[in-house]
N, C-alpha and C positions, 0 to 999 in steps of 0.2 A: 515626464518622469525623470529626465536628466537632472532637473533642478533638485528633485528629492535625492537622487543618487549623490549629487555634489554635497548636499547638506549632510547626508549620512557619512560620507567619507571624512568629513571634518570631525563628526562625533566619534568616529572610530580611529582618529589619528592617521587616516590614510589619504589625506588631501594630496593631490598631485598624481595619484595612482591612475593607471590606465584602466578603462572599463569598457566592456562590450556586452550587449544584450545577447544571451545565449538560449533563453527559453521564455515563452510567453503563454504556454498552454493553460496553466492554472495560475501560479504565481509568475511574476516577472523576475527572472533570475539573471544577474549580471556577473560576469567573470571579472574579478578585480586583480590586477597584476601590479605588484611593486617590484623593486629591484631584486628582492630575495624570496618573495612569497606570492602565492595566489590564494584568493578567497572567493566565496560565492556570496553575493549580496542579494537578499530576497526582498522584493516588494510584494507583500501578501495581498491576495485578492480581497477586496473589501467586503465585510459582512460575513465571511466564512467562519472565522474563528474569533473568539473574544481574546482580549489581551491575556487573561489568566490561562486560557487554553494554549496560547502560543508560548507563554512563559513555561508552562508545564511541559510542552513538547521539547523545548530547548533544555530544560532540566533533565528530562529523560535521555535525550541524546548525549548530553554531557556525561551522565551516569553510564550510558552504554559505552561511550568512548573510553571512559576511565576503567571500565571492566574488560577492555581488550577487544570490543567489537569495532570493526572498521566502519565507522559512520562519520558523516561530517560533524565536527565538534563546534559548538557555538563559540564565537570570539566576543568577549565582553568589550563594550565601548570604553572610552576613556573614563567615563563616570562609573564603570563597573556594571552597568546594566546590559543585559543581553538583548533587550527589545526596546525600540523607540518608535514613537508614532509621529510622523511628519506629514503635515497637511492631510490628516486623517488616514494616512497609509502606514500600516505596521511594517517595520523594517528590522531585519537582523542580518548578521554576517556569520558565515560558517567557514570552516577550513575547506579547501578545495581538494577533491579526490580525483586523481588521474585514472586513466584506464578507458575501457570501452564497455558498452552495455553488454549484458548477457546475450542478447539477440545477435549482436555483431560477433561476439566471441564464439558462438555456436556455428556460425557459417563455415561450411567447408570441412567441418570436423567429422571424423568417423563416429559411428554410434557409440563405441566404447569411450572415446574421449568426451563425447557429449554427456554420457552418463556420469563420468568423473566430475564434470563441472556441476551437474545437478547434485551429486553427492556432497560437494563442497558447499553448495548453496544450502542444502539441508543441514549440514553441520553449523553453518553460521546462523541460520534461523534458530536452531535449537539453543545455541550459545546466547543469542539475544533473549530468548525466553528465560534461560537460566539467570542471566544477569538481571533481567527485569524482575524476576521473582525475589532475588536476593536484595534488591535495592529497597531502601526505606523511603517511600514517597514523601515529599515535603508537604507541609500544611498547605491547604488550598489547591492541591493538585487536582486538575480537572481535564479530562479528555472524554471523547465520545465513547459510547458503548455499542459494540457490535454484538449485542446480546439477542435474545429471542425477539424482543420488540424492535430492536434496531435493524433486524433483518426482515421480520415478518409482521410487525405490528401495524397499527393504523397509519403511522408516519415513519416508514423506514428511513434510515440515514441517507440513502441514495435515491429515495423516491418510491412512490407506489407503482411498482413494476406492472401490476395488473391494469393500470390506467394508461399505459403507453398508447398514444393515439393510432399507432400503426397495427395494433392487434385486431384480429377479426373477433367476432363474437365467440367463436369456438375457442380461439386462443385465450381470450379473457376467462372463459369458463374453466378452461384447463388450468390456468395460472391461479385462479381463485381456489379451485379444488386442491391443487398442490399446496397452496399457502395454508389452507385449513389443516391438511394432513401433517405438513411439516411442523406447523406451530404446535399441534398436539404431541407430535413425536418428541420435539425438543423439550416440551414441558416435562415429559417423563424422564428424559435422558440428561438434561443439562447439569443436574447436581453431581453427576459422575464424570462429566467431561472436564478436560484440562482448560482452565479459564484464567486469563490474566492479561497483561499488556501484550499487544500484538502490533506488528507493523501495519497489517491490513491492506497493503497494496504492493506486495512483493512480486509484481509483474517483471518481466525481463528488462524493461526499460529502467527499472528502479534498482537493478542489481548491476554493479560495476565490477568488471574483471580486470585486474592489473597483475599480470604474471600469474602467480599461484594464489593471489589474494582475492577474496570475495568481499565486496564492499556494498553496504546497504544505504541507499539514499532515499530522500523524499518521504519524510515521516508525517506529511500533511494529514493523512487519514488514520494515523495510528491512534490506538485507544485500547479500551478493554474489550476482550473478545475471546472466542474459542480458538485454541491453538490450531485446531483442524482447519480453521478458516484461513490461516496463513499458508498452510500446506496446499489447500485447495486453490488459493489465488495463484500460487507459483505454478500450478499444474494446468489450470483451466485453458489458457490460450495455446497450449501445446497438444490439446486433445486430438487434433487431426494430424499430428506429426507421425510419420511412419514408425518411428521408434518411441512412441509415447510410452509404451509399457516399460521400456528400458529406462527412460527418463524418470518415470514415476518410481520405479524400484530404486534408482540411484538416489533420488531426493529423500525417500523414506529411509533407506539404509543410512544415509548421511545423518539424518535427523536422529534416528534411534541409536546411532553410535554415541550420541551425546546425552540424550534423555529419552525415557520411554514415553509412548503415547498409544492410546487405544484408537485403532484405525477403523473400527467397525462401521462407523457412519461417515467415513471420509467422502464417499460418493454423494451423500446428502449435502455435504458442505460444498462440493463442487457444483451441484445444482443451485444452491443458495447464492454462491458467488456469481454464477452465471446470471441469475435473476437480478442481482443488484445492478448489472450493466444495463438491463432493459429499463430499470428505473432511472439510472444515472443519465441516460441519453434523452430523457423527456425534456429537460431544460436546454438541450443542445441541438434541437431539431433544425435550427436554422444554419448550423455550421456546414461548411463545404463537405460534401461526401457523406453527410450523416445518414442519408437514406440507405445506402449500402451497408454502412456500419450497423445501423439499427436493425436491418433485416438479418444480418449475421447474428447479432445478439439474440434476437427473437428466435431464430431458427435453432440455435444451439440450446437455448433454454427449453424450447418445445420438445426437442429430442430427449433431453434429460428429464423433463417433467413427465413426459409420456411414459418413459421407462419407470420412473418413480411411482406412478399411479397404477402400474400393473400389479396384479395380486402379490407377486413376490418382491415388489419394490426394485430398487437399484442396488 
């Protein structure tokens, strides 16, 4: 991969810059350091996105940055292109954002201060939705859709969660029944729900905190979807936190201080977000520690699905 990085540095006029690999989980991300600036160079995982999808992601991020949202902004190469393909690997360069992840920022804070952070995250999320709605998408703009079929159809974006090999027959029956009920409910409700471009992966690791600033990174899975899905994603992994209700209130109050949203079926989207991880993990079963992770995903989804299938729902 170093050879590809070296080729990319020349294309972006950054030859001679120092570089170090800082992330390999999905894309390979390198921190590029010059005398005066830092950048993030991404080598995209092969086969995940088409060139048009990645160009669309970069155009959207550029629009978000221009609209005042704190996101990594794409840096055009010397040719003016934001994306290059080198040895069949898609490459781009973004501005580097400093700070710590939201998880790290939350450590050791009192509940009130933690709620304030979630309030700010809610505000920034709502601002992203505002800017995205106001932006005129360019021709040939293409991103994935976290719509009813993307979540619950025959081929969900993150996999058929009901086919996870660790499910018992009872688990599978529960997930299939939940899927049928949720699919029918969304069919009735979706026309009234707020829908548009969403980040779709605003977990704490993708929220950077730098002083009072909230910054959103990793738009890999961003696309069209229900705005409640973004809120649900930000909340899901904090369900077991002792101060979860305070965090939830802070996030929602921050969001609604910028734009309104109907929260009537938020709990349904928390369930759907949870189910996506059960599907996501199917292709990652050989990774270290996956059995424990998979068990947690399944356990959380079972609890939420069981509550949802009760007469009064969730």
